[in-house]
C-alpha positions as CSV (number, residue, x, y, z in Angstrom):
1,M,0.0,0.0,0.0
2,S,1.2,3.4,-0.9
3,S,0.7,6.5,1.5
4,T,-0.1,10.0,0.4
5,N,2.0,13.0,1.7
6,T,-0.4,15.8,3.0
7,S,2.2,18.3,4.3
8,P,2.0,21.8,2.7
9,S,4.7,22.8,0.3
10,P,7.3,25.4,1.3
11,S,6.0,27.9,-1.2
12,H,2.4,27.7,0.1
13,A,3.6,28.3,3.7
14,A,5.5,31.3,2.7
15,K,2.5,32.8,0.9
16,T,0.3,32.2,4.0
17,E,2.8,33.9,6.3
18,K,3.1,36.9,4.0
19,S,-0.8,37.2,3.9
20,V,-0.9,37.3,7.7
21,D,1.8,40.0,7.8
22,D,-0.1,42.0,5.3
23,L,-3.3,41.7,7.3
24,F,-1.6,42.8,10.6
25,Q,-0.2,45.8,8.7
26,I,-3.6,46.7,7.5
27,I,-5.1,46.5,11.0
28,I,-2.3,48.7,12.4
29,T,-2.8,51.2,9.7
30,I,-6.6,51.3,10.4
31,K,-5.9,51.7,14.1
32,D,-3.5,54.6,13.5
33,N,-6.1,56.3,11.2
34,Q,-8.8,55.9,13.8
35,E,-6.6,57.5,16.5
36,S,-5.7,60.3,14.2
37,M,-9.3,60.8,13.3
38,R,-10.4,60.8,17.0
39,K,-7.8,63.4,17.9
40,S,-8.9,65.5,15.0
41,L,-12.6,65.3,16.0
42,E,-11.7,66.1,19.6
43,Q,-9.7,69.2,18.5
44,R,-12.6,70.3,16.3
45,M,-15.1,69.9,19.1
46,T,-12.8,71.8,21.5
47,N,-12.5,74.6,19.0
48,L,-16.2,74.7,18.4
49,E,-16.9,74.8,22.1
50,K,-14.5,77.7,22.6
51,N,-16.0,79.6,19.7
52,F,-19.5,78.9,20.9
53,T,-18.6,80.1,24.4
54,R,-16.9,83.2,23.1
55,E,-19.9,84.0,20.9
56,I,-22.3,83.6,23.8
57,K,-20.2,85.8,26.1
58,E,-20.0,88.5,23.4
59,N,-23.8,88.3,22.8
60,M,-24.5,88.5,26.6
61,D,-22.2,91.5,26.9
62,K,-23.9,93.2,24.0
63,L,-27.3,92.4,25.4
64,K,-26.3,93.6,28.8
65,S,-25.1,96.9,27.4
66,E,-28.3,97.3,25.4
67,M,-30.5,96.6,28.4
68,T,-28.5,99.0,30.5
69,L,-29.1,101.7,27.9
70,E,-32.8,100.9,27.7
71,F,-33.2,100.9,31.5
72,A,-31.4,104.3,31.6
73,Q,-33.9,105.6,29.0
74,V,-36.8,104.2,30.9
75,D,-35.5,105.9,34.1
76,N,-35.3,109.2,32.3
77,K,-38.9,108.8,31.1
78,I,-40.1,108.0,34.6
79,K,-38.3,111.0,36.0
80,E,-39.9,113.2,33.3
81,L,-43.4,111.8,34.1
82,E,-42.8,112.4,37.8
83,T,-41.9,116.0,37.1
84,K,-45.0,116.4,34.9
85,M,-47.2,114.8,37.6
86,K,-45.8,117.2,40.2
87,D,-46.6,120.1,37.9
88,V,-50.1,118.9,37.4
89,E,-50.7,118.3,41.1
90,F,-49.4,121.8,41.8
91,K,-51.7,123.3,39.3
92,L,-54.7,121.3,40.7
93,T,-53.8,122.5,44.2
94,Q,-53.8,126.1,43.0
95,N,-57.1,125.6,41.3
96,V,-58.9,124.2,44.4
97,N,-57.3,126.7,46.8
98,I,-56.1,124.1,49.3
99,E,-53.8,125.6,51.9
100,N,-50.9,123.2,52.6
101,S,-49.1,125.1,55.3
102,A,-48.5,123.3,58.6
103,N,-50.8,125.7,60.5
104,S,-53.8,125.3,58.2
105,V,-54.0,121.5,57.7
106,H,-57.5,120.2,58.5
107,P,-58.9,116.7,58.6
108,K,-61.3,115.9,55.8
109,L,-64.2,113.4,55.2
110,V,-65.6,112.4,51.8
111,F,-69.3,111.6,51.4
112,K,-70.0,109.7,48.1
113,N,-73.1,109.6,46.0
114,V,-74.7,112.7,47.7
115,Q,-77.7,113.8,45.6
116,P,-77.8,117.5,44.6
117,I,-80.0,119.6,46.8
118,D,-82.2,122.6,45.9
119,N,-80.4,125.9,45.8
120,E,-77.1,124.2,46.5
121,S,-74.5,126.5,48.1
122,E,-71.7,126.2,50.6
123,E,-74.0,127.1,53.5
124,S,-76.7,124.7,52.4
125,L,-74.1,121.9,52.0
126,K,-72.7,122.7,55.5
127,V,-76.1,122.3,57.0
128,Y,-76.6,119.0,55.1
129,A,-73.2,117.8,56.3
130,N,-73.9,118.6,59.9
131,G,-77.1,116.6,59.7
132,L,-75.2,113.6,58.3
133,L,-72.6,113.8,61.1
134,R,-75.3,114.0,63.8
135,A,-77.0,111.0,62.3
136,L,-73.6,109.2,62.5
137,E,-73.2,110.4,66.1
138,L,-70.0,112.3,65.2
139,D,-69.4,115.5,67.1
140,F,-67.3,117.4,64.6
141,D,-67.2,121.1,63.9
142,V,-67.6,121.5,60.1
143,L,-65.4,124.2,58.6
144,K,-66.1,123.9,54.9
145,V,-68.1,121.7,52.5
146,E,-67.6,121.6,48.7
147,R,-68.4,119.3,45.8
148,I,-65.5,117.9,43.8
149,T,-67.0,119.2,40.6
150,A,-66.7,122.7,41.9
151,H,-63.0,122.2,42.6
152,L,-62.3,121.0,39.1
153,N,-64.5,123.6,37.3
154,R,-66.3,120.9,35.4
155,T,-69.6,121.2,33.6
156,A,-72.8,120.7,35.4
157,T,-73.7,117.1,36.3
158,S,-76.1,115.5,33.8
159,P,-79.1,113.4,35.1
160,N,-77.4,110.2,33.9
161,Q,-74.1,110.8,35.8
162,R,-73.4,109.7,39.3
163,P,-73.6,112.6,41.8
164,K,-70.1,113.9,42.7
165,P,-68.8,113.4,46.3
166,L,-68.7,116.1,49.0
167,I,-65.5,117.0,50.7
168,V,-66.1,118.0,54.4
169,S,-63.3,119.9,56.2
170,F,-63.3,120.0,60.0
171,A,-62.1,123.0,62.0
172,D,-60.2,120.9,64.6
173,E,-58.3,117.6,64.1
174,T,-57.9,116.9,67.8
175,Q,-61.4,115.4,68.3
176,L,-60.2,111.9,69.4
177,E,-60.5,111.4,73.1
178,A,-59.2,107.8,73.2
179,G,-57.0,105.7,71.0
180,V,-55.0,106.9,68.0
181,R,-55.7,107.5,64.3
182,Q,-55.4,104.6,61.9
183,G,-51.8,104.2,60.7
184,D,-50.5,106.8,63.2
185,N,-46.7,106.5,63.7
186,L,-47.1,106.7,67.4
187,A,-49.6,103.8,67.6
188,P,-47.0,101.0,68.1
189,T,-45.1,102.9,70.8
190,L,-48.1,104.0,72.7
191,F,-49.6,100.5,72.6
192,A,-46.4,99.0,73.8
193,V,-46.4,101.4,76.8
194,F,-50.0,100.4,77.7
195,V,-49.4,96.7,77.3
196,D,-46.3,96.8,79.5
197,D,-48.5,98.1,82.3
198,L,-50.9,95.2,81.7
199,V,-48.1,92.6,82.0
200,T,-47.1,94.2,85.4
201,E,-50.7,93.8,86.7
202,I,-51.0,90.2,85.5
203,N,-47.7,89.2,87.1
204,R,-48.7,90.8,90.3
205,I,-51.6,88.4,90.7
206,G,-49.2,85.4,90.6
207,K,-51.7,82.9,89.1
208,G,-49.5,81.6,86.3
209,I,-47.7,78.2,85.9
210,N,-44.4,77.4,87.5
211,I,-41.5,76.6,85.2
212,G,-38.6,75.9,87.5
213,T,-38.1,78.9,89.7
214,D,-40.0,81.2,87.3
215,S,-43.8,81.8,86.9
216,L,-45.4,82.3,83.5
217,S,-48.7,84.1,83.3
218,C,-49.0,85.4,79.8
219,L,-47.5,85.5,76.3
220,L,-47.6,88.6,74.2
221,Y,-47.0,89.3,70.5
222,D,-48.1,92.7,69.1
223,D,-51.7,93.0,70.2
224,D,-52.3,89.3,70.8
225,I,-52.1,88.0,74.4
226,V,-52.3,84.5,75.8
227,L,-53.2,84.1,79.5
228,I,-51.9,80.9,81.2
229,S,-52.9,79.3,84.5
230,D,-53.1,75.8,85.9
231,T,-56.4,76.4,87.8
232,V,-59.9,77.6,86.9
233,D,-59.9,80.3,89.6
234,G,-56.4,81.5,88.5
235,L,-57.4,82.0,84.8
236,Q,-60.7,83.8,85.8
237,S,-58.6,86.1,88.0
238,L,-56.4,86.9,85.0
239,L,-59.5,87.6,82.9
240,H,-60.8,90.0,85.6
241,C,-57.5,91.7,85.6
242,V,-57.7,92.3,81.8
243,T,-61.2,93.5,82.1
244,D,-60.3,96.1,84.8
245,W,-57.2,97.2,82.9
246,S,-59.1,97.7,79.6
247,K,-61.8,99.7,81.3
248,T,-59.1,101.9,83.0
249,W,-57.4,102.7,79.7
250,R,-60.6,102.7,77.6
251,L,-59.5,99.9,75.3
252,Q,-61.7,97.2,74.0
253,V,-61.0,93.4,73.9
254,N,-62.3,91.6,70.8
255,T,-64.4,88.9,72.6
256,D,-65.2,87.3,69.2
257,K,-61.6,86.2,68.8
258,T,-61.0,85.5,72.5
259,K,-61.4,81.7,73.2
260,I,-60.7,79.3,76.1
261,M,-58.8,76.1,75.5
262,H,-58.2,73.5,78.2
263,V,-54.8,71.9,77.4
264,R,-54.6,68.5,78.9
265,K,-53.8,64.8,78.2
266,A,-56.3,63.0,76.0
267,S,-57.3,60.7,79.0
268,K,-58.4,63.6,81.2
269,P,-61.9,65.1,80.9
270,K,-62.5,68.7,79.6
271,N,-63.3,71.4,82.1
272,D,-66.9,72.8,81.6
273,Y,-66.4,76.0,83.6
274,E,-67.8,79.1,81.9
275,F,-65.2,81.8,81.9
276,Q,-66.3,85.5,81.8
277,L,-64.6,88.5,80.2
278,N,-66.3,91.9,80.6
279,N,-69.5,90.1,81.6
280,M,-69.5,88.0,78.5
281,T,-69.1,84.2,78.4
282,L,-66.2,83.0,76.4
283,E,-66.4,80.0,74.0
284,T,-64.4,76.9,74.9
285,V,-62.7,75.4,71.8
286,S,-60.7,72.2,71.2
287,K,-58.1,74.0,68.9
288,Y,-57.0,77.5,68.2
289,R,-54.8,79.2,65.6
290,Y,-52.1,81.3,67.2
291,L,-49.4,83.0,65.1
292,G,-50.1,80.7,62.2
293,L,-49.9,77.4,64.1
294,V,-52.9,75.3,64.9
295,I,-52.7,74.3,68.6
296,N,-55.1,71.7,69.9
297,E,-56.1,70.8,73.5
298,N,-53.9,67.6,73.5
299,L,-50.9,69.3,71.9
300,D,-51.0,67.1,68.9
301,Y,-49.4,69.0,66.0
302,K,-50.3,66.7,63.2
303,E,-52.8,69.2,61.8
304,T,-50.2,71.9,62.0
305,T,-47.6,69.9,60.1
306,N,-50.2,68.9,57.5
307,E,-50.9,72.6,56.8
308,L,-47.2,73.4,56.7
309,V,-46.7,70.6,54.2
310,S,-49.6,71.8,52.1
311,S,-48.1,75.4,52.0
312,G,-44.6,74.0,51.4
313,S,-45.9,71.9,48.5
314,R,-47.3,74.9,46.8
315,S,-44.0,76.7,47.2
316,L,-42.1,73.7,45.9
317,G,-44.6,73.5,42.9
318,S,-43.6,77.0,42.0
319,L,-39.9,76.1,42.2
320,V,-40.4,73.0,40.1
321,S,-42.2,75.0,37.4
322,K,-39.4,77.5,37.3
323,Y,-36.9,74.6,37.1
324,Y,-38.5,73.0,34.1
325,A,-39.2,76.4,32.4
326,M,-35.5,77.2,32.6
327,D,-34.6,73.7,31.4
328,G,-32.8,72.9,34.6
329,M,-30.6,74.7,37.2
330,D,-27.3,74.1,38.7
331,F,-27.1,72.5,42.1
332,D,-26.2,75.6,44.1
333,T,-29.0,77.7,42.6
334,Y,-31.6,75.0,43.1
335,T,-30.5,74.4,46.7
336,K,-30.5,78.1,47.5
337,I,-34.0,78.6,46.2
338,F,-35.2,75.5,48.1
339,D,-33.6,76.7,51.3
340,S,-35.1,80.2,50.9
341,T,-38.6,79.4,49.8
342,V,-39.6,75.9,51.0
343,L,-37.6,75.1,54.1
344,P,-38.7,78.2,56.0
345,I,-42.3,77.1,55.6
346,L,-41.6,73.5,56.7
347,E,-39.6,74.6,59.7
348,Y,-41.9,77.4,60.9
349,G,-42.3,77.0,64.6
350,S,-40.5,73.7,64.6
351,G,-38.8,74.6,67.8
352,V,-42.2,74.0,69.5
353,W,-43.7,71.1,67.6
354,G,-40.5,69.3,66.4
355,H,-40.1,66.9,69.2
356,K,-41.8,64.3,67.1
357,R,-40.8,63.0,63.7
358,Y,-43.3,63.7,60.8
359,D,-42.6,61.7,57.7
360,S,-44.7,64.0,55.5
361,L,-42.1,66.7,55.8
362,E,-39.4,64.3,54.7
363,R,-41.5,63.1,51.7
364,L,-41.8,66.7,50.5
365,Q,-38.0,67.0,50.5
366,Y,-37.6,63.7,48.7
367,R,-39.9,65.0,46.0
368,A,-37.7,68.1,45.5
369,I,-34.6,65.8,45.3
370,R,-36.1,63.5,42.8
371,T,-37.1,66.5,40.6
372,F,-33.5,67.7,40.5
373,L,-31.9,64.3,40.0
374,G,-34.5,63.3,37.4
375,V,-35.1,59.9,39.0
376,S,-38.3,57.9,39.5
377,L,-40.2,57.1,42.7
378,T,-38.7,53.6,42.8
379,T,-35.2,55.0,43.3
380,P,-34.0,54.1,46.8
381,I,-34.1,57.0,49.3
382,P,-30.5,56.4,50.6
383,A,-29.2,56.7,47.1
384,I,-30.9,60.0,46.3
385,T,-30.2,61.6,49.7
386,G,-26.6,60.5,49.4
387,D,-26.2,62.0,45.9
388,M,-28.0,65.3,46.9
389,G,-26.2,65.8,50.3
390,W,-29.1,67.6,52.0
391,Y,-29.7,67.2,55.7
392,P,-32.9,65.4,56.7
393,I,-35.7,67.8,57.8
394,H,-35.9,66.0,61.1
395,H,-32.2,66.8,61.8
396,R,-32.7,70.5,61.0
397,I,-35.7,70.6,63.3
398,Q,-33.7,69.1,66.2
399,V,-31.2,72.0,65.7
400,N,-34.1,74.5,65.8
401,I,-35.3,73.0,69.1
402,V,-31.8,73.4,70.6
403,R,-31.6,77.0,69.4
404,L,-35.0,77.8,71.0
405,Y,-33.9,76.2,74.2
406,C,-30.7,78.3,74.3
407,K,-32.7,81.4,73.5
408,I,-35.1,80.8,76.4
409,E,-32.2,80.1,78.7
410,K,-30.5,83.3,77.7
411,G,-33.6,85.4,78.0
412,N,-33.7,88.0,75.2
413,G,-30.4,87.1,73.8
414,N,-30.0,86.1,70.2
415,V,-28.8,82.7,69.1
416,S,-26.4,82.8,66.2
417,K,-27.2,80.4,63.4
């Protein structure tokens, strides 16, 4: 039997080796071309980015200069209008003969829709005005009565037109025997002086609650006052004190807004005593809104936090709408707006009610974080809070509690943030 030799010939092996070398060379050439092309594209993108940035900066500078010029023109127009308005007011003042010197200023009252009277004159109008004032039980000395149409020298009033108002000037502006005029600059100072005397009278009774070595009988904020006592007789004594003080200084207490609330544990029954203020029985309620916070008889602040979350949600909705309208914000801007508009609402009064954790506050912050990160509701909370780096609401509230405690310990001292 003969055997067949299957080994390749030398020439065939040489050709195969050369083909492999050529293939490797082609691959190396392609790789070099790709690297060169990548560097070229990166350089072109860098150049485009620089040019684009430069163009944007130039356009922004140009727009800024144009806006500055336009604002300056608008300011000039406003100043011109103000000057013209002053001239018009001066001319009107001259036409109506109003004396503006310090020694001739008189209080005025305007009566609208006063029908014309027969043989209308200044004397007849003065008699008519005196009759109106007597009907209103106002003891004023009328100095002058005129219709506005007479001031402005207009044509006679047609039957279809509304009657023009009357301007009644009084001879003396010191008619008030008690209180101050609405919006008077002295009102806050005078009221503070009066209320300080009330605090002294309340503390002298000594019917408040004991906090350590101190006694607390009342809380004041502007014209709101809270009377505090741990006994029925003690609270009624404080109400009698307020009644006597208000009569002495001729001030009135708004009994419609004055309520009684028995703060206690839920297991204890409510007191049914009828408290009196100025011979009027006060209503006993289970909750009361004080300085924007709803306080109930069991000191459960769930309703308060629900209202804060609702208000904070509206504020966050405004922030989110601006976020999408601007096609996003950077982290610092978004955080600054959230800290300035949403957090103050969520933390309002938290030094008082923050001893308990409320998850609804945290969920609102999670919503703000998800909006910025652009993640879904299924994203784990530790992941989004770790990426955002914001403190939990509960931790911030604990800090507020410590600050309030330090402020109370220091009296009127301020606590630095």
